[in-house]
N, C-alpha and C positions, 0 to 999 in steps of 0.2 A: 465453609460453603454457606449458601443461602438458597431459598427457592429460586429456580431458574428465572432470571429476569426481574426478581423482586427481592428486596427493594432496589430502586435505582441508585446510582452512586451518590447522589445528593438527596438524602432522605433523613427524616427525623430519627428513625430507628438506628441508622448508621451513626449519626451524630451523637446519639446517646451511648454509643459503644456497647450495644447489647451483645451478649454471648449466650448461646443456647446449646442444650444437650438433650437429645432423646435418650433416656436411660433404659427404658423398656418399651414394649409395644404399646403400653397404656400410660406411660408417665414421662415427664420431661421437667427440665429446670431451665430458667432464663434469668440472667442477672445483668445488672448495670451498676456502674460506679456512682456513688453518692457525691455530689458536688453542690456548691452553693447555687448553681444555676437551675437545679431541679428542686430546691428547697421551698417549703411553706414557711409562714412567719415564725413557727416554733423551731425551725432548723431541721426538721425531719423532711423526708421526701414527700412531695405533693401527692395527694390522693389520686389525681389524674395521671401522674406519671406511673404510680403503682398500678393503676387500672390498665395502662398501656402495656406494662410488663406482664400482667395477668392475661391480657387479651392475646399476647404473642405466645405465651406458654400454652394457653388453651388451643390456639390455632395450630401450633406445631403438633400437639397430640392429636387433634381432630383430623388433620391432614393425613397423618399416618394411619389412624384407626379406620377412617372412612374410605380410604382409597379403594377403588378408583373414583368414588363419589367426592363431592366437594361440600363446602359448608358456608353458612353465614351466621354471625353472632346474633342471637335473638335477644338475650338479656345478659347482664353482668351485674353482680352485687359485690361490694367491697366494704369491709368494716375494719377500721384501724383500732388497735387497743393501746397504742403508744407511738411516740415519734420514731421514725426509721432513720437511724443516724449513720449506718454504714460501718466500715468504709465502702462496702458493696451491699446491695440488696438483691435478694434472689427470690423468685417465685417458683414454687415446686408444685406442679400440677399432676393430677391423676384422674382417671375416669371413674365417675360414680355410677353412671348408667348409660348404656347404649340401647336406644330404641330404634324402631324402623324409620321414624321421621325426626327424632331429636337425639342429641348427645349431651350429657350433663357432665361437667368437669369441675372438680374442686381444686383450689390452690391455697397453700399456706405461704405467707411471705415472711422471710427471716433476714436478719442482718448477718452478713458473712465477712470474713477477713479476705485479704488478697488471694490467698490460696484456696478459697472456697470453703474453709472450715468455719464453724460457728464460734464466735468469741466466747471465752469463759469469763464470767463475772462473778466474783465472790465464790469461786469454786463450783459454779453450775452454769450450764448452758441456758441462756435466756429463752423464754417462751416465744413462739411466733408473734410478730408485731401486727399482723393483719391476716384476715381470712377472706376468701373470695369464692364465688361460684359463677359458672357460665353455662348457658344453654345455647347449643348450636342447632340450627335447622339444617337438616341433611338435604343437599341439592344433588339429585341423581346426575351422574356424568352422561352427557350426550355422546361424548367420544372418549372412551377410556384411555386411548393413546395420548390424549392431550393433558391428562392429569399429571400432577407433580409426582416424580419418581424418586423414591428414597433408596439409598443404599440398603442392602439386606442386613449388613452386620450392625449390631448395637454394642456399646453406645455410639451414637452419631453426634458429632460436635460441629458447630460452625459459629462464625461471628458475622454480624451485620457490618459490612464495610462502609466507611464514611469518614467524615472529618471529626472534629471535636467541638462539642457544644461550649462556646465561650461567651454566650450571652444568656440571660434568663430565658427559660424555655418558652414562656409566653411571647417574648420578643422575637424569638426564632420563628414562631408560628404566625407572626404579624397579628396577634390578638389585639383588638381595639375596643375600648369601652365606649359605648354610645350614651348610656344612661345608667349610672351605678345603682341608684335606688330601685330601678325597675329590672335590674339584672340584664339589661340590654347590652350585648357585645357582639362583635363580628369576628369571623376568621375566614380568610379566603380558602377556596378549594384549589389545590395545586399539586403537582406530582410530589412535592416535598412531604405531603401528608397523606397521600393516597394509599389505599390498600391494593391488593392484586386485581380488584374489580374496577379500578379507576375512580373510586369514591373515597371520601374522607375516612381514614382508618378509625376503627372503633375506639381505640384508646385515646385518640386525639379528640373524638367527640366527647368522651368522658372528661377529658382535661378542659375542654371549652365549658362544659356544664359546671365543673367544679369551680372554675375561675369566675363564671357568671354568678353562680350561687353565692360565692364568697363576697362578691361586690354587693349583692342585694342584702345579704344577712349582716355584713359589716355596717352598711348604711342604716339598716333598721335598728341596729344596736347603738347608733350614735357615733360610729367610727367609720372605718373603711375596710377594704379587703384585707389589709394587713393586721386587723384587730381580731380576726377569727381564723380558726384552722378547721378545714373540712375533714371529718372523720368517717363519714359514710356516704357511699354512692350506690344508688339502685337505678340501673340504666335499662330502659326498654327501647330496643332498636326497632323502629317501625318501617323505615325506608332508607335507601341509600342517599347520601348527600353528594351529588356529582357536580352540580354547576357552581354553586356558591355565589356570594359568600354565605357561610352558615351564620345565622343570626339567632341569638338567644333572647328569651324573656322569662323572668322569674316571678313567682307568686310566693311571698313570704308567709309562712304559717306561724302559729303561736310558739313562743319559747317557754321553757320551764324555769323554775326558780334558780337552777344552777347555771343558767345562761345557754343551755343547749337549745338550739333553734334549727328549724328546717325550712326548706323552700322547694317548690316544684319548678323545675326549669324545663321549658319547651324549646327545642331547637328546630329551626325551619331552614329550608334551602331557598334563600331569597331569589336566586336566579331561576328557580323552577316554580314560579308562581307562589312562593311561600309555602311549599309543601311541608307538612309536619313530618320530621324524620325521626325524632327522638324525644322521649320524656324521661326526665331524671329527677329522682328524689335526692336532695342534697342536705346532709346534716352537718352542723358545725358547732364548735364550742369556742368560747373566748380564749385567746392566747394566754391571757392572765389566769385562766382557771387553774386551780391547784390540782395537778395530777389528771391528765387526760383520761386515763383508764377509769378513775373514779367518776369523772364527769359523764362517762359513757354508761355507767351502771344504772 
């Protein structure tokens, strides 16, 4: 199953083949298959795709915990400690704090096998490959009868129906680079990337910022977007992007001796008088850096 009417049959979440499970009243897991079409230059899953996975697991938990109220993602932070190689990747979320106006959720990201078990390497289960947190703003329900209704029994499992992603994810999103050194890129707003509010989905926003930041940071290092790997995203959602196209611009910050560099990416809704919708801190390391975990230390 999926939320009633969301996502539509042709949607990124369906094409990614995401599968979800509400395991308890306050925890859930969402996974997707690792393919070359969602990979970053080091072969691991792109940070923006992981942010999409995390956003969905957080949304599934929040929808259950907050019912009949609804929610909007206020911020999302993601930190990778190594490449996510699969064959599947899974985000496991749980509630950290529920307040009157906000809900905070933590998620660990792990690589899993086809059956959902964690692979054993050299006699041990590997540590999580990423950590994330999300803050949701609580939106009081005007009409409780219109809220999403969940089945009472847990665990509750469903899959996002769709096709199969057979092109790089940025191509599927019609991502277009306008000016690489400036991190200027565009992405149209369409039902393919919308959330249940009819605006660009929060994970897609993070993916746009990741790609735009990589363009700017790669150019600043004398290469291109394929010469760096984004390892951290700190996303502040300020407003919904409804009209589009969404347009990015990056400001590159200083890098350290190990090649770790950061940029601040601003996203604007070009069709809504350039309204600022999102500010994202993007951190990346060179693909050639020996040991991404070491580069992050």
